C-alpha positions as CSV (number, residue, x, y, z in Angstrom):
1,N,60.4,-81.2,75.6
2,D,61.2,-78.0,73.6
3,Q,60.0,-78.8,70.4
4,A,56.5,-81.0,71.3
5,D,54.0,-80.5,68.8
6,V,51.2,-78.8,69.9
7,F,47.2,-78.7,69.0
8,I,45.5,-75.5,69.9
9,T,42.1,-75.2,70.0
10,P,39.5,-73.0,68.7
11,N,38.7,-72.6,72.9
12,G,41.9,-71.7,73.8
13,E,43.7,-75.1,75.1
14,T,46.9,-76.1,74.4
15,I,47.4,-79.5,74.0
16,D,50.3,-81.8,73.3
17,A,50.3,-84.0,70.6
18,G,52.6,-86.6,72.4
19,D,50.4,-87.4,75.6
20,G,47.1,-85.3,75.0
21,R,48.0,-83.2,78.5
22,V,46.6,-79.6,78.4
23,L,49.4,-77.4,78.7
24,F,48.1,-74.2,79.2
25,Q,44.4,-72.7,78.5
26,G,42.5,-69.3,78.4
27,T,45.2,-67.5,75.4
28,G,40.9,-66.6,73.6
29,S,38.6,-68.3,72.0
30,L,36.9,-69.0,68.4
31,E,33.4,-69.0,67.5
32,W,33.3,-70.5,64.3
33,C,37.0,-70.1,62.7
34,S,40.2,-72.1,63.5
35,P,43.3,-70.0,65.2
36,V,46.4,-69.7,63.2
37,V,49.3,-69.4,64.2
38,A,52.6,-67.4,62.5
39,D,56.3,-66.9,64.0
40,G,55.7,-67.9,67.3
41,V,52.3,-65.9,67.4
42,L,48.6,-67.6,68.6
43,Y,46.0,-64.9,66.5
44,Q,42.4,-65.6,67.1
45,I,40.6,-63.3,64.6
46,E,36.9,-62.5,64.9
47,R,34.5,-59.6,66.4
48,V,37.0,-59.7,69.4
49,S,40.6,-60.3,68.1
50,S,43.8,-60.9,69.6
51,A,47.6,-61.9,69.2
52,T,49.1,-64.1,71.7
53,K,53.0,-65.0,71.7
54,L,53.3,-68.2,73.0
55,P,56.0,-69.8,75.2
56,E,59.4,-71.0,73.2
57,K,60.0,-73.5,75.3
58,I,57.3,-75.9,77.1
59,G,57.7,-75.7,81.1
60,A,56.0,-75.1,84.1
61,S,57.3,-71.5,84.4
62,D,56.8,-70.1,80.8
63,K,53.4,-69.1,79.5
64,P,51.7,-67.3,76.8
65,R,51.3,-63.7,77.0
66,E,49.1,-61.2,75.2
67,L,50.3,-58.9,72.7
68,W,47.4,-57.2,71.9
69,V,43.4,-57.3,71.5
70,S,41.1,-55.5,68.9
71,R,37.4,-55.1,68.1
72,I,36.6,-55.3,64.2
73,K,33.3,-55.9,62.2
74,H,30.2,-57.3,64.4
75,D,29.8,-60.8,62.6
76,R,30.1,-64.5,62.6
77,Y,33.6,-65.7,61.3
78,Y,33.3,-68.8,59.4
79,S,36.3,-68.1,57.1
80,S,39.9,-69.0,59.1
81,P,42.0,-65.5,58.0
82,L,45.2,-65.1,56.5
83,I,48.6,-63.9,57.4
84,H,50.7,-62.7,55.1
85,N,53.8,-60.1,55.2
86,G,52.8,-58.7,58.8
87,L,48.9,-58.7,57.8
88,I,46.0,-60.3,58.7
89,Y,43.5,-61.3,56.4
90,A,40.1,-62.0,58.3
91,V,36.4,-62.0,56.0
92,T,32.9,-62.5,57.9
93,R,30.0,-64.8,56.7
94,G,28.3,-61.3,55.9
95,E,31.3,-60.2,52.8
96,V,32.9,-58.1,54.8
97,L,37.2,-58.1,54.4
98,T,39.0,-56.9,57.3
99,V,43.1,-56.7,57.1
100,L,44.5,-55.7,60.3
101,D,48.5,-54.9,61.3
102,A,49.7,-58.7,62.6
103,R,52.1,-56.4,65.1
104,S,49.3,-53.9,66.4
105,G,46.0,-55.3,65.4
106,A,44.9,-51.8,63.8
107,T,42.8,-52.1,61.5
108,I,44.4,-51.2,57.8
109,Y,40.9,-51.4,56.2
110,E,37.7,-52.6,55.7
111,R,35.5,-53.6,52.6
112,P,32.6,-55.2,51.9
113,L,33.0,-57.6,48.8
114,D,30.1,-58.2,46.9
115,L,30.1,-61.8,46.4
116,K,26.3,-61.2,45.1
117,G,25.2,-64.8,47.5
118,P,21.5,-65.6,48.0
119,K,21.6,-64.2,51.2
120,P,24.3,-61.9,51.5
121,N,26.1,-64.2,54.4
122,S,28.0,-66.7,51.9
123,A,31.1,-66.4,53.2
124,Y,32.3,-69.7,54.4
125,S,35.6,-71.0,52.6
126,S,38.8,-69.8,54.5
127,V,41.0,-67.2,53.2
128,A,43.9,-68.8,51.0
129,L,47.4,-67.4,49.3
130,A,48.6,-69.4,46.1
131,G,51.8,-67.8,44.5
132,P,51.7,-63.7,44.7
133,Y,47.3,-64.0,44.9
134,I,44.7,-64.3,47.5
135,Y,42.0,-66.2,47.1
136,I,38.4,-65.6,49.2
137,G,35.3,-68.3,48.1
138,S,32.0,-67.5,48.7
139,Q,28.9,-70.4,48.5
140,S,27.9,-67.7,45.7
141,G,30.6,-69.5,43.4
142,I,32.5,-66.0,43.4
143,T,36.3,-66.2,44.2
144,L,37.7,-63.0,44.5
145,V,41.3,-62.8,43.7
146,I,43.3,-59.9,45.6
147,K,46.5,-58.8,45.3
148,P,48.3,-58.3,49.5
149,G,48.8,-55.2,50.7
150,R,48.1,-52.4,52.5
151,E,45.4,-51.2,49.6
152,Y,42.4,-53.4,48.3
153,R,43.3,-54.3,45.1
154,E,40.8,-56.5,43.0
155,V,42.5,-58.3,39.8
156,A,39.9,-61.1,39.1
157,R,36.5,-62.9,40.2
158,N,36.2,-65.8,38.8
159,H,32.5,-67.7,38.7
160,L,31.8,-71.5,39.3
161,E,29.6,-73.6,41.0
162,P,28.3,-72.8,44.6
163,Y,30.8,-73.9,47.4
164,R,31.9,-73.4,50.7
165,S,35.4,-75.5,50.9
166,T,38.4,-73.2,50.8
167,P,40.5,-74.3,48.0
168,V,43.8,-76.2,48.1
169,F,46.5,-75.3,45.8
170,V,49.4,-78.1,44.7
171,G,51.8,-76.8,42.2
172,R,49.6,-75.6,39.2
173,R,47.0,-76.8,40.2
174,M,43.9,-75.5,42.3
175,Y,41.3,-78.0,43.6
176,L,38.1,-77.1,44.9
177,R,35.2,-79.0,46.2
178,G,31.9,-78.1,45.1
179,L,28.6,-78.6,46.6
180,K,27.8,-80.9,43.6
181,H,31.3,-81.7,41.7
182,L,35.2,-81.3,42.3
183,Y,37.6,-79.2,40.7
184,C,40.8,-79.3,39.8
185,I,41.9,-75.9,37.5
186,E,45.4,-75.6,36.2
187,S,47.5,-72.5,35.4
188,T,48.7,-72.5,32.1
189,N,51.3,-69.7,32.8
190,K,54.6,-71.2,33.0
191,R,56.3,-68.6,35.2
């Protein structure tokens, strides 16, 4: 089947969604966050990060092909990364943003975020994209808004109650589950 739906697990298994059959294994593994697929490439971003080209067709002779392996900031990555315009945005539990080149795995920049959590270990939310901005949340309730690109450009720091969830964007609204409340924030910008 050329167009099979598959699941890719954090431990590196690719599973046929239709029948549960394991199609291949050993494409890397993750301890805490989820793998991300973009343009037929599987990205597993943690201390030892990798990119693996997935086969275009599912078949006995088609196997994944490793494109690169890279070592980045040594910490836990609870936050799943974002792939956008050829860059990978990954945040450590310890509040460090690392931006990688998606083609080579080379580090473009690394930056401490100072999210002012109860401890400097507050980044659990997955990195999110909405409109022209990237959102990085924290257990402290601070949400960083940055512009995508090869340089760090902070646009805003928004404050709510503490949270560990990832914001969800629908139209002009953002939904966020705090530790005590559910928020719906609507943009008044009508662009």
